[in-house]
N, C-alpha and C positions, 0 to 999 in steps of 0.2 A: 775777674772772670765771672761770667754769668752762671748762676746756680740753676740746676735742673731739678724739676719736680715731676715725679711719676704719680699720676692720678689713676687709681684703680676703683672703678665703679661700673655697675651694670646698667645704670640709667643714662642713656645718651644725652639727655638734657643736663644732668649734673656734670657729665664730662665736659660738655661745651661751656657750661657756666663757670666751672673751676678753671678750665683752660684759659678762658678770657680773663678771669680775675687775676690769675697768676701772670699771664703775659702782660696785662695792663700794668702790673707792678714790677716788670723787668725780668721775669723768670722765663726760662725755656721749659716747655712742658712735653711730656710724652704720656700716652694713655694706654690703659688696658681695661677690657670690659669684664674680666673675671680673674680669679686667683691663678688659674693655670697660665693664662696669657701674662698676668702680672709677674709670675716667677720668671718666665722667659725674658720679659722686658727688663726686669730689675738686673738680671745678670748681663744682658746685652748692653744696656744703657748706663748702668752705674749712676743712678740719680743721687742727688744730694739729700733728698727728702722724699717721702712717700705719703700721699693721702690715701686712706684705705676705707672702703665701704665694708661692712661686715656681712650683710645678707646678699649673696650673689650666687648665681648658678655655677655649676661645675666644681669650683673650689672657692668656698666663702672666705671671708676675711680672717677668721680664726685659723683655718688650715693654711692659708697663704702665710700668715705671720709665723706660725710654728715652723713651716718648711724654710722660710727665709732665715730664721734665726739659727737653723742648722748649717747654713752655708757660710763658712768663714769669710768669704770674699765680700758678702753683702750684709752680714748680720748686724753691723753697727750703724747702718743707715737709719736715721730717725724716722719715726712713723707718727702720723696724726690720724686718728680714726675720725672719719666724717661719715656718720651713719644715722639712719632713722631708728636703729636698734637701741633699745633702752640701756640698762646699766652696763658697765664695763665687763666684757667677757673675761672669764677667769684666766685664759691663756695669755692675756696681755700683761706686760710688766706694768708696775705702778707708774713708771715714768712716761707712759704713752698717753698723751692727752686725747680726750674725746670731745668732738664738736657734734652736737645733734643737728639733724635737719629739722626745720629749715635753717640754713647756714647763717651764722652771724659773721659777716665779712670782716668786720673790724677785729673780732676775737681771733678768727682764723689767721688773718695776716699778722697779728701780734705774735701768735704762736710760731708761725713760719719764721718770722724775723728772729725770735728768741732762739729757736732750734738751729738756725743756720748761722747765727752769730752775726 
């Protein structure tokens, strides 16, 4: 069964870039451009993994992550932070990996494969 990845980022170029990267590697993708849209999409789509930008309008990555972890139906979905923001935000669990922009494709795909088994 093909795994689904939700990409949450407010930069349209990053959305397209990650969508193409994941699709080229055999994944189905869905996207959201902010945390509010991301919360609706995660509940509707039930992705296998989420990539999350931290600095976004409306509801940023930290608020999205905190709200997602309160929802029993989706709280266990693994998250990879893909962001230009510096050190790990305190709200994130230690098991949440952070990939800095510019994106290291090989490292990101390695993490995706490890987290999806």
